[in-house]
Residue frames as a rotation matrix with the C-alpha (Angstrom) as fourth column:
UNK 1
0.511 0.860 -0.001 0.07
0.860 -0.511 0.002 -0.01
0.001 -0.002 -1.000 0.00
UNK 2
0.516 -0.449 -0.729 2.78
0.124 -0.803 0.583 2.40
-0.848 -0.391 -0.359 0.96
UNK 3
-0.608 -0.749 0.262 4.75
0.334 0.057 0.941 1.58
-0.720 0.660 0.216 -2.27
UNK 4
-0.169 0.653 0.739 1.67
0.981 0.041 0.188 2.13
0.093 0.757 -0.647 -4.31
UNK 5
0.792 0.343 -0.506 1.20
0.463 -0.877 0.130 5.62
-0.399 -0.337 -0.853 -2.63
UNK 6
-0.023 -0.895 -0.445 4.79
0.013 -0.445 0.895 6.45
-1.000 0.015 0.022 -3.49
UNK 7
-0.669 -0.229 0.707 4.35
0.666 0.237 0.707 5.38
-0.329 0.944 -0.005 -7.14
UNK 8
0.400 0.855 0.331 1.23
0.915 -0.396 -0.083 7.60
0.060 0.336 -0.940 -7.39
UNK 9
0.685 -0.208 -0.698 3.21
0.187 -0.876 0.445 10.53
-0.704 -0.436 -0.561 -5.98
UNK 10
-0.420 -0.901 0.108 6.14
0.198 0.025 0.980 9.87
-0.885 0.433 0.168 -8.29
UNK 11
-0.390 0.347 0.853 3.76
0.917 0.229 0.327 9.67
-0.082 0.909 -0.408 -11.33
UNK 12
0.712 0.700 -0.053 1.94
0.699 -0.714 -0.041 12.86
-0.067 -0.008 -0.998 -10.34
UNK 13
0.447 -0.635 -0.630 5.22
0.019 -0.698 0.716 14.68
-0.894 -0.332 -0.300 -9.78
UNK 14
-0.595 -0.648 0.476 6.66
0.429 0.245 0.870 13.45
-0.680 0.721 0.132 -13.05
UNK 15
0.095 0.709 0.698 3.50
0.990 -0.143 0.011 14.62
0.108 0.690 -0.716 -14.94
UNK 16
0.869 0.276 -0.410 3.74
0.359 -0.923 0.141 18.04
-0.340 -0.270 -0.901 -13.35
UNK 17
0.030 -0.923 -0.384 7.46
-0.013 -0.384 0.923 18.38
-0.999 -0.022 -0.023 -14.16
UNK 18
-0.586 -0.116 0.802 6.76
0.748 0.304 0.590 17.31
-0.312 0.946 -0.091 -17.76
UNK 19
0.494 0.841 0.220 3.87
0.869 -0.480 -0.118 19.82
0.007 0.250 -0.968 -17.94
UNK 20
0.680 -0.275 -0.680 6.08
0.116 -0.875 0.470 22.61
-0.724 -0.398 -0.563 -16.64
UNK 21
-0.411 -0.899 0.151 8.86
0.271 0.038 0.962 21.75
-0.870 0.436 0.228 -19.10
UNK 22
-0.397 0.254 0.882 6.49
0.918 0.123 0.378 21.90
-0.012 0.960 -0.281 -22.10
UNK 23
0.664 0.747 -0.031 4.68
0.747 -0.664 0.001 24.94
-0.019 -0.024 -1.000 -20.95
UNK 24
0.402 -0.628 -0.666 7.86
0.038 -0.715 0.698 26.93
-0.915 -0.306 -0.263 -20.28
UNK 25
-0.596 -0.616 0.515 9.21
0.503 0.214 0.837 25.92
-0.626 0.758 0.182 -23.65
UNK 26
0.012 0.727 0.686 6.05
0.984 -0.132 0.122 27.10
0.179 0.674 -0.717 -25.38
UNK 27
0.798 0.310 -0.517 6.13
0.483 -0.842 0.241 30.32
-0.360 -0.442 -0.821 -23.42
UNK 28
0.002 -0.928 -0.373 9.76
0.133 -0.369 0.920 30.98
-0.991 -0.052 0.123 -24.30
UNK 29
-0.634 -0.136 0.761 9.10
0.751 0.127 0.648 30.27
-0.185 0.983 0.022 -28.03
UNK 30
0.421 0.857 0.298 6.09
0.895 -0.445 0.016 32.70
0.146 0.260 -0.955 -27.87
UNK 31
0.625 -0.268 -0.734 8.17
0.229 -0.835 0.500 35.41
-0.747 -0.480 -0.460 -26.23
UNK 32
-0.462 -0.881 0.105 10.80
0.304 -0.046 0.952 34.95
-0.833 0.471 0.289 -28.97
UNK 33
-0.349 0.452 0.821 8.22
0.937 0.146 0.317 35.09
0.023 0.880 -0.474 -31.75
UNK 34
0.696 0.687 -0.208 6.52
0.712 -0.698 0.077 38.11
-0.093 -0.202 -0.975 -30.30
UNK 35
0.236 -0.714 -0.659 9.96
0.230 -0.618 0.752 39.78
-0.944 -0.329 0.018 -29.99
UNK 36
-0.624 -0.574 0.530 10.52
0.594 0.094 0.799 39.43
-0.509 0.813 0.282 -33.73
UNK 37
0.197 0.856 0.478 7.33
0.976 -0.217 -0.014 41.18
0.092 0.469 -0.878 -34.59
UNK 38
-0.774 -0.428 0.467 7.98
0.410 -0.900 -0.146 44.87
0.483 0.079 0.872 -35.40
UNK 39
-0.308 0.617 0.724 6.16
-0.532 -0.743 0.407 47.10
0.789 -0.260 0.557 -32.86
UNK 40
0.248 0.344 -0.905 5.87
0.506 0.751 0.424 44.35
0.826 -0.563 0.012 -30.26
UNK 41
0.856 0.266 0.444 5.68
-0.139 -0.709 0.692 45.72
0.499 -0.654 -0.569 -26.77
UNK 42
-0.219 -0.918 -0.330 8.79
0.531 0.171 -0.830 46.55
0.819 -0.357 0.450 -24.76
UNK 43
0.739 0.528 0.418 8.14
-0.082 -0.546 0.834 47.35
0.669 -0.651 -0.360 -21.12
UNK 44
-0.232 -0.838 -0.494 10.52
0.641 0.250 -0.726 48.21
0.732 -0.485 0.479 -18.26
UNK 45
0.760 0.364 -0.538 10.29
0.649 -0.378 0.661 49.49
0.037 -0.851 -0.523 -14.77
UNK 46
-0.090 -0.816 0.571 12.29
0.485 -0.537 -0.691 52.80
0.870 0.214 0.444 -14.43
UNK 47
-0.336 -0.068 -0.939 13.17
0.934 -0.155 -0.323 54.52
-0.123 -0.986 0.115 -11.15
UNK 48
0.635 0.717 0.288 11.23
0.732 -0.677 0.072 57.66
0.247 0.165 -0.955 -10.47
UNK 49
0.526 -0.520 -0.672 14.19
0.391 -0.554 0.735 59.36
-0.755 -0.650 -0.088 -9.15
UNK 50
-0.575 -0.777 0.255 15.52
0.492 -0.080 0.867 59.70
-0.653 0.624 0.429 -12.62
UNK 51
-0.170 0.674 0.719 12.37
0.920 -0.152 0.361 61.27
0.353 0.723 -0.595 -14.06
UNK 52
-0.971 -0.059 -0.233 11.20
0.126 -0.949 -0.287 64.85
-0.204 -0.308 0.929 -14.03
UNK 53
-0.683 0.730 0.011 7.74
-0.565 -0.537 0.626 66.37
0.463 0.421 0.780 -13.92
UNK 54
-0.589 0.464 -0.662 6.18
0.480 0.859 0.175 63.89
0.650 -0.215 -0.729 -11.55
UNK 55
-0.829 0.327 -0.453 4.68
0.311 -0.404 -0.861 66.61
-0.465 -0.854 0.233 -9.35
UNK 56
-0.552 0.643 -0.531 2.28
-0.763 -0.646 0.012 67.52
-0.335 0.412 0.848 -12.10
UNK 57
-0.931 0.344 -0.121 0.66
0.261 0.860 0.438 63.98
0.255 0.376 -0.891 -12.45
UNK 58
-0.501 0.839 0.215 -3.01
-0.825 -0.537 0.176 64.39
0.263 -0.089 0.961 -12.69
UNK 59
0.124 0.688 -0.715 -5.92
-0.345 0.706 0.619 62.16
0.930 0.170 0.325 -11.53
UNK 60
-0.325 -0.211 -0.922 -4.83
0.761 0.520 -0.388 61.99
0.561 -0.827 -0.008 -7.84
UNK 61
0.771 0.603 -0.203 -6.14
0.580 -0.535 0.614 63.81
0.262 -0.591 -0.763 -4.80
UNK 62
0.493 -0.605 0.626 -4.16
-0.428 -0.795 -0.431 66.82
0.758 -0.055 -0.650 -3.44
UNK 63
0.323 -0.506 0.800 -1.31
-0.917 0.042 0.397 65.76
-0.234 -0.861 -0.451 -1.26
UNK 64
0.702 -0.081 0.707 -0.86
0.125 0.992 -0.011 62.46
-0.701 0.096 0.707 -3.25
UNK 65
0.378 -0.645 -0.664 2.46
-0.884 -0.464 -0.054 62.32
-0.273 0.608 -0.746 -5.13
UNK 66
0.761 -0.293 -0.579 4.55
-0.131 0.804 -0.580 59.75
0.636 0.517 0.573 -7.01
UNK 67
0.877 -0.478 -0.046 6.92
0.223 0.321 0.920 58.00
-0.425 -0.818 0.388 -4.65
UNK 68
0.681 -0.649 -0.339 10.38
-0.732 -0.600 -0.323 59.62
0.006 0.468 -0.883 -5.39
UNK 69
-0.416 -0.847 0.330 12.08
-0.822 0.506 0.262 56.37
-0.389 -0.162 -0.907 -4.50
UNK 70
0.274 0.697 0.663 9.68
-0.226 0.717 -0.660 54.15
-0.935 0.031 0.354 -6.52
UNK 71
-0.863 -0.456 0.218 9.50
0.061 0.334 0.941 52.59
-0.501 0.825 -0.260 -9.90
UNK 72
0.159 0.922 -0.354 7.10
-0.553 -0.214 -0.805 53.17
-0.818 0.324 0.475 -12.74
UNK 73
-0.194 -0.178 0.965 6.45
0.541 0.801 0.257 50.92
-0.818 0.572 -0.059 -15.69
UNK 74
-0.006 0.067 -0.998 7.08
-0.657 -0.753 -0.046 52.43
-0.754 0.655 0.049 -19.13
UNK 75
0.436 0.233 0.869 6.39
0.481 0.756 -0.444 51.11
-0.761 0.612 0.218 -22.56
UNK 76
-0.646 -0.631 -0.430 8.28
-0.075 -0.508 0.858 51.89
-0.760 0.587 0.280 -25.71
UNK 77
0.304 0.927 -0.218 5.88
-0.365 -0.099 -0.926 52.75
-0.880 0.361 0.308 -28.42
UNK 78
0.915 -0.052 -0.400 8.06
-0.371 0.276 -0.887 51.98
0.156 0.960 0.233 -31.40
UNK 79
0.559 -0.730 0.392 10.89
-0.281 0.279 0.919 49.73
-0.780 -0.624 -0.049 -30.17
UNK 80
0.159 -0.588 -0.793 13.94
-0.980 0.001 -0.198 49.12
0.117 0.809 -0.576 -32.25
UNK 81
0.579 -0.034 -0.815 15.15
-0.164 0.974 -0.157 45.53
0.799 0.224 0.558 -32.96
UNK 82
-0.552 -0.811 -0.195 17.94
0.063 0.192 -0.979 45.97
0.831 -0.553 -0.055 -30.28
UNK 83
-0.554 0.412 0.724 15.34
-0.817 -0.438 -0.376 47.06
0.163 -0.799 0.579 -27.75
UNK 84
0.549 0.811 -0.201 13.19
-0.792 0.582 0.185 44.06
0.267 0.058 0.962 -28.51
UNK 85
0.248 -0.584 -0.773 16.15
0.023 0.801 -0.598 41.78
0.968 0.131 0.213 -28.26
UNK 86
-0.743 -0.543 0.391 17.16
-0.276 -0.284 -0.919 43.27
0.610 -0.790 0.061 -24.91
UNK 87
-0.113 0.802 0.587 13.66
-0.993 -0.108 -0.042 42.83
0.030 -0.588 0.809 -23.60
UNK 88
0.662 0.345 -0.666 13.71
-0.445 0.895 0.020 39.16
0.603 0.283 0.746 -24.65
UNK 89
-0.221 -0.896 -0.385 16.95
0.065 0.381 -0.922 38.65
0.973 -0.229 -0.026 -22.74
UNK 90
-0.615 0.144 0.775 15.21
-0.752 -0.406 -0.520 39.81
0.239 -0.903 0.358 -19.62
UNK 91
0.271 0.870 0.412 12.77
-0.933 0.343 -0.111 36.91
-0.237 -0.355 0.904 -19.89
UNK 92
0.656 0.171 -0.735 13.88
-0.589 0.725 -0.357 34.04
0.472 0.667 0.576 -22.05
UNK 93
-0.391 -0.872 -0.296 17.00
-0.441 0.460 -0.771 32.77
0.808 -0.171 -0.564 -20.24
UNK 94
-0.664 0.215 0.716 15.12
-0.706 0.134 -0.695 32.32
-0.246 -0.967 0.063 -17.01
UNK 95
0.427 0.903 -0.051 12.34
-0.850 0.382 -0.363 30.43
-0.308 0.199 0.930 -18.84
UNK 96
0.454 -0.314 -0.834 14.80
-0.495 0.689 -0.529 28.20
0.741 0.653 0.158 -20.53
UNK 97
-0.681 -0.704 0.200 16.49
-0.515 0.265 -0.815 27.44
0.521 -0.658 -0.543 -17.23
UNK 98
-0.240 0.713 0.659 13.24
-0.836 0.194 -0.514 26.58
-0.494 -0.674 0.549 -15.63
UNK 99
0.688 0.497 -0.529 12.48
-0.720 0.558 -0.412 24.25
0.091 0.664 0.742 -18.59
UNK 100
-0.024 -0.787 -0.617 15.88
-0.457 0.557 -0.693 22.50
0.889 0.265 -0.373 -18.24
UNK 101
-0.762 -0.179 0.622 15.33
-0.647 0.182 -0.740 21.95
0.019 -0.967 -0.254 -14.45
UNK 102
0.140 0.956 0.257 11.87
-0.843 0.252 -0.475 20.58
-0.519 -0.150 0.842 -15.13
UNK 103
0.537 -0.023 -0.843 13.10
-0.650 0.627 -0.430 18.26
0.538 0.779 0.322 -17.88
UNK 104
-0.484 -0.826 -0.288 15.78
-0.410 0.505 -0.759 16.85
0.773 -0.249 -0.584 -15.59
UNK 105
-0.630 0.352 0.692 13.42
-0.685 0.169 -0.709 16.44
-0.367 -0.920 0.135 -12.72
UNK 106
0.483 0.858 -0.177 10.92
-0.846 0.405 -0.347 14.57
-0.226 0.317 0.921 -15.01
UNK 107
0.223 -0.534 -0.816 13.74
-0.506 0.652 -0.565 12.31
0.833 0.538 -0.125 -16.12
UNK 108
-0.785 -0.524 0.331 14.80
-0.498 0.217 -0.840 11.73
0.368 -0.824 -0.431 -12.54
UNK 109
-0.288 0.762 0.580 11.27
-0.817 0.120 -0.564 10.96
-0.499 -0.636 0.589 -11.49
UNK 110
0.559 0.404 -0.724 10.78
-0.768 0.582 -0.269 8.55
0.313 0.706 0.635 -14.36
UNK 111
-0.242 -0.778 -0.580 13.85
-0.317 0.628 -0.710 6.57
0.917 0.012 -0.399 -13.33
UNK 112
-0.857 -0.033 0.514 12.69
-0.515 0.084 -0.853 6.70
-0.015 -0.996 -0.089 -9.69
UNK 113
0.145 0.985 0.093 9.22
-0.934 0.167 -0.315 5.38
-0.326 -0.042 0.944 -10.73
UNK 114
0.434 -0.023 -0.901 10.74
-0.667 0.664 -0.338 2.58
0.606 0.747 0.273 -12.70
UNK 115
0.032 -0.577 -0.816 12.95
0.396 0.757 -0.520 1.26
0.918 -0.306 0.253 -9.89
UNK 116
0.195 -0.072 -0.978 14.26
0.980 -0.019 0.197 2.14
-0.033 -0.997 0.067 -6.51
UNK 117
0.756 0.092 0.648 14.15
0.272 -0.945 -0.183 5.97
0.595 0.314 -0.740 -6.02
UNK 118
0.846 -0.477 0.237 16.70
-0.475 -0.474 0.742 5.95
-0.242 -0.740 -0.628 -3.23
UNK 119
0.675 -0.696 0.245 19.97
0.737 0.648 -0.190 5.34
-0.027 0.309 0.951 -5.10
UNK 120
-0.115 -0.830 -0.545 23.27
0.578 -0.502 0.643 6.96
-0.808 -0.241 0.538 -5.52
UNK 121
-0.668 -0.040 0.743 22.20
0.719 -0.293 0.630 7.98
0.193 0.955 0.225 -9.05
UNK 122
0.412 0.875 0.255 19.26
0.748 -0.484 0.453 9.90
0.520 0.004 -0.854 -7.65
UNK 123
0.607 -0.283 -0.743 21.43
0.543 -0.535 0.647 11.67
-0.580 -0.796 -0.171 -5.13
UNK 124
-0.514 -0.858 0.019 23.99
0.600 -0.343 0.723 12.60
-0.613 0.383 0.691 -7.87
UNK 125
-0.423 0.401 0.813 21.30
0.771 -0.311 0.555 13.81
0.475 0.862 -0.177 -10.23
UNK 126
0.709 0.663 -0.240 19.66
0.684 -0.564 0.463 15.94
0.171 -0.492 -0.854 -7.50
UNK 127
0.190 -0.723 -0.664 23.11
0.460 -0.532 0.711 17.50
-0.868 -0.440 0.231 -6.70
UNK 128
-0.699 -0.483 0.527 23.73
0.681 -0.226 0.696 18.13
-0.217 0.846 0.487 -10.41
UNK 129
0.089 0.807 0.584 20.27
0.810 -0.399 0.429 19.76
0.579 0.435 -0.689 -10.75
UNK 130
0.710 0.098 -0.697 21.08
0.594 -0.615 0.518 21.92
-0.378 -0.782 -0.495 -7.74
UNK 131
-0.300 -0.918 -0.258 24.33
0.519 -0.384 0.764 23.05
-0.800 0.096 0.592 -9.37
UNK 132
-0.625 0.139 0.768 22.59
0.730 -0.245 0.638 23.84
0.277 0.959 0.052 -12.67
UNK 133
0.555 0.829 0.071 19.95
0.740 -0.531 0.413 25.83
0.380 -0.177 -0.908 -10.75
UNK 134
0.514 -0.384 -0.767 22.61
0.538 -0.552 0.637 27.75
-0.668 -0.740 -0.078 -8.76
UNK 135
-0.536 -0.830 -0.153 25.02
0.382 -0.400 0.833 28.54
-0.753 0.388 0.531 -11.56
UNK 136
-0.555 0.449 0.700 22.32
0.770 -0.039 0.636 28.89
0.314 0.892 -0.324 -14.19
UNK 137
0.593 0.780 -0.201 20.27
0.801 -0.547 0.242 31.19
0.079 -0.304 -0.949 -11.89
UNK 138
0.137 -0.541 -0.830 23.27
0.376 -0.747 0.549 33.45
-0.917 -0.387 0.101 -11.31
UNK 139
-0.800 -0.461 0.384 23.87
0.487 -0.125 0.864 33.46
-0.350 0.879 0.324 -15.05
UNK 140
-0.212 0.798 0.564 20.29
0.862 -0.119 0.492 34.28
0.460 0.590 -0.663 -15.96
UNK 141
0.598 0.371 -0.710 20.05
0.721 -0.636 0.275 36.92
-0.350 -0.677 -0.648 -13.21
UNK 142
-0.283 -0.797 -0.534 23.25
0.263 -0.600 0.756 38.67
-0.922 0.073 0.379 -14.41
UNK 143
-0.771 0.001 0.636 22.06
0.636 0.000 0.771 38.46
0.001 1.000 -0.001 -18.06
UNK 144
0.206 0.969 0.135 18.68
0.924 -0.238 0.300 39.97
0.323 0.063 -0.944 -17.06
UNK 145
0.499 -0.155 -0.853 20.29
0.490 -0.761 0.425 42.79
-0.715 -0.630 -0.303 -14.98
UNK 146
-0.629 -0.760 -0.160 22.71
0.310 -0.435 0.846 43.66
-0.713 0.482 0.509 -17.82
UNK 147
-0.613 0.449 0.650 19.88
0.724 -0.010 0.690 43.61
0.316 0.894 -0.318 -20.42
UNK 148
0.529 0.808 -0.260 17.59
0.848 -0.488 0.208 45.80
0.041 -0.331 -0.943 -18.20
UNK 149
0.150 -0.548 -0.823 20.49
0.381 -0.736 0.559 48.24
-0.912 -0.397 0.098 -17.70
UNK 150
-0.862 -0.454 0.225 21.21
0.354 -0.221 0.909 48.42
-0.363 0.863 0.351 -21.39
UNK 151
-0.266 0.833 0.485 17.47
0.861 -0.021 0.509 48.79
0.434 0.553 -0.711 -22.19
UNK 152
0.523 0.403 -0.751 17.09
0.739 -0.654 0.164 51.56
-0.425 -0.640 -0.640 -19.51
UNK 153
-0.395 -0.791 -0.467 19.94
0.370 -0.602 0.707 53.40
-0.841 0.106 0.531 -21.23
UNK 154
-0.853 0.155 0.498 17.89
0.474 -0.169 0.864 53.57
0.218 0.973 0.070 -24.43
UNK 155
0.074 0.997 -0.022 14.87
0.828 -0.049 0.558 54.79
0.555 -0.059 -0.829 -22.57
UNK 156
0.602 0.060 -0.796 16.27
0.667 -0.586 0.460 57.40
-0.439 -0.808 -0.393 -20.10
UNK 157
0.755 -0.386 0.530 17.87
0.132 -0.703 -0.699 60.74
0.643 0.598 -0.479 -21.07
UNK 158
0.604 -0.498 0.622 19.80
-0.790 -0.479 0.383 60.80
0.107 -0.723 -0.683 -17.76
UNK 159
-0.449 -0.893 -0.016 21.68
-0.891 0.449 -0.071 57.59
0.071 -0.017 -0.997 -18.36
UNK 160
-0.185 0.396 -0.900 20.97
-0.145 0.894 0.423 54.00
0.972 0.209 -0.108 -17.25
UNK 161
-0.491 -0.025 0.871 19.42
-0.871 -0.029 -0.491 52.62
0.037 -0.999 -0.008 -14.10
UNK 162
0.048 0.464 -0.885 18.41
-0.238 0.865 0.441 49.17
0.970 0.189 0.151 -12.94
UNK 163
0.137 0.045 0.990 17.48
-0.990 0.040 0.135 47.55
-0.034 -0.998 0.050 -9.65
UNK 164
-0.773 -0.500 -0.390 18.98
-0.484 0.863 -0.147 44.28
0.410 0.075 -0.909 -8.75
UNK 165
0.216 0.971 -0.099 15.86
-0.702 0.225 0.676 42.06
0.679 -0.077 0.730 -8.39
UNK 166
-0.019 -0.205 0.979 15.43
-0.912 0.404 0.067 39.43
-0.409 -0.892 -0.194 -5.68
UNK 167
0.844 0.386 -0.373 15.21
-0.515 0.777 -0.362 36.54
0.150 0.498 0.854 -8.22
UNK 168
-0.066 -0.917 -0.392 18.74
-0.502 0.370 -0.781 35.60
0.862 0.146 -0.485 -7.42
UNK 169
-0.554 -0.015 0.833 17.72
-0.812 0.232 -0.536 34.71
-0.185 -0.973 -0.140 -3.90
UNK 170
0.476 0.861 0.180 14.98
-0.764 0.507 -0.399 32.47
-0.434 0.053 0.899 -5.34
UNK 171
0.610 -0.334 -0.718 17.29
-0.419 0.633 -0.651 30.56
0.672 0.698 0.246 -7.64
UNK 172
-0.505 -0.862 0.032 19.86
-0.512 0.269 -0.816 30.03
0.695 -0.429 -0.577 -4.79
UNK 173
-0.232 0.502 0.833 17.07
-0.911 0.188 -0.367 28.99
-0.341 -0.844 0.414 -2.39
UNK 174
0.798 0.590 -0.126 15.79
-0.590 0.721 -0.363 26.32
-0.124 0.364 0.923 -4.77
UNK 175
0.255 -0.806 -0.534 19.35
-0.431 0.400 -0.809 25.16
0.866 0.437 -0.246 -5.46
UNK 176
-0.614 -0.438 0.657 19.98
-0.751 0.069 -0.657 24.87
0.243 -0.896 -0.371 -1.70
UNK 177
0.164 0.773 0.613 16.76
-0.843 0.433 -0.319 22.74
-0.512 -0.465 0.723 -1.28
UNK 178
0.827 0.091 -0.555 17.64
-0.448 0.703 -0.553 20.43
0.340 0.706 0.622 -4.15
UNK 179
-0.162 -0.971 -0.178 21.19
-0.459 0.234 -0.857 19.98
0.874 -0.057 -0.483 -2.78
UNK 180
-0.445 0.083 0.892 19.77
-0.877 0.160 -0.452 19.22
-0.181 -0.984 0.002 0.72
UNK 181
0.616 0.766 0.184 17.44
-0.705 0.640 -0.304 16.56
-0.351 0.057 0.935 -0.74
UNK 182
0.540 -0.546 -0.640 20.38
-0.408 0.495 -0.767 15.13
0.736 0.676 0.044 -2.73
UNK 183
-0.517 -0.800 0.306 22.46
-0.621 0.104 -0.777 14.87
0.589 -0.592 -0.550 0.48
UNK 184
-0.072 0.599 0.798 19.51
-0.914 0.282 -0.293 13.35
-0.400 -0.750 0.527 2.37
UNK 185
0.884 0.394 -0.251 19.10
-0.467 0.749 -0.470 10.64
0.003 0.533 0.846 -0.29
UNK 186
0.193 -0.912 -0.362 22.85
-0.392 0.266 -0.880 10.05
0.899 0.312 -0.306 -0.40
UNK 187
-0.575 -0.322 0.752 22.88
-0.806 0.065 -0.589 9.67
0.141 -0.945 -0.297 3.44
UNK 188
0.346 0.791 0.504 19.89
-0.794 0.533 -0.292 7.25
-0.500 -0.300 0.813 3.31
UNK 189
0.782 -0.099 -0.615 21.63
-0.417 0.650 -0.635 5.16
0.463 0.753 0.468 0.68
UNK 190
-0.263 -0.960 0.095 24.78
-0.561 0.072 -0.825 5.05
0.785 -0.270 -0.557 2.77
UNK 191
-0.374 0.185 0.909 22.85
-0.894 0.190 -0.407 3.96
-0.248 -0.964 0.094 5.83
UNK 192
0.706 0.707 0.040 21.01
-0.660 0.678 -0.324 1.31
-0.256 0.202 0.945 3.96
UNK 193
0.430 -0.686 -0.587 24.32
-0.354 0.471 -0.808 -0.10
0.831 0.555 -0.040 2.63
UNK 194
-0.549 -0.684 0.480 25.74
-0.706 0.073 -0.704 -0.15
0.446 -0.726 -0.523 6.11
UNK 195
0.013 0.708 0.706 22.61
-0.895 0.324 -0.308 -1.86
-0.447 -0.628 0.638 7.42
UNK 196
0.834 0.309 -0.457 22.76
-0.515 0.733 -0.445 -4.49
0.197 0.606 0.770 4.66
UNK 197
-0.059 -0.924 -0.378 26.42
-0.423 0.366 -0.829 -5.17
0.904 0.111 -0.412 5.45
UNK 198
-0.564 -0.107 0.819 25.58
-0.825 0.090 -0.557 -5.70
-0.015 -0.990 -0.139 9.11
UNK 199
0.410 0.815 0.410 22.62
-0.742 0.560 -0.369 -8.08
-0.531 -0.153 0.834 8.33
């Protein structure tokens, strides 16, 4: 009964990972196709501290002003190909990394469903996925920051500005969790081997 429950969970998790993989690849392809269309939208949050004329914003009650330390979303009405490409770089690498993580997880779950899930191979694969998540996350975060900085330089008259988003923390947290699970599985395999040797 317990094994059947584990098999159901593994099948459900594998299906979810496969769905995420396919959905993310479709979304990345859609973003790339839309990016190639002339006049496609390019949006970016810009810091209000670099903008002028914000005291004259209408439609608000007296005493309500734009936060001078905040960010406002702007859209380029007729973006150049370079601007569209920079905008795609802020989105697509992260989607591709999520897709690769989901693909590897689906493969790992398929192998675990077919045989014993608590093996050295599972521990190694979880550790590898954790490394891909950590290093890939840092890479996609850096690429996104650089692309946003370059894109903001094409939108602001006062230079370039970008805020380092918190997405790096998310990537590293997921990598840490995957690495921890990998170490737990590795320790469980080692304990089972020791127990088998004693018996």
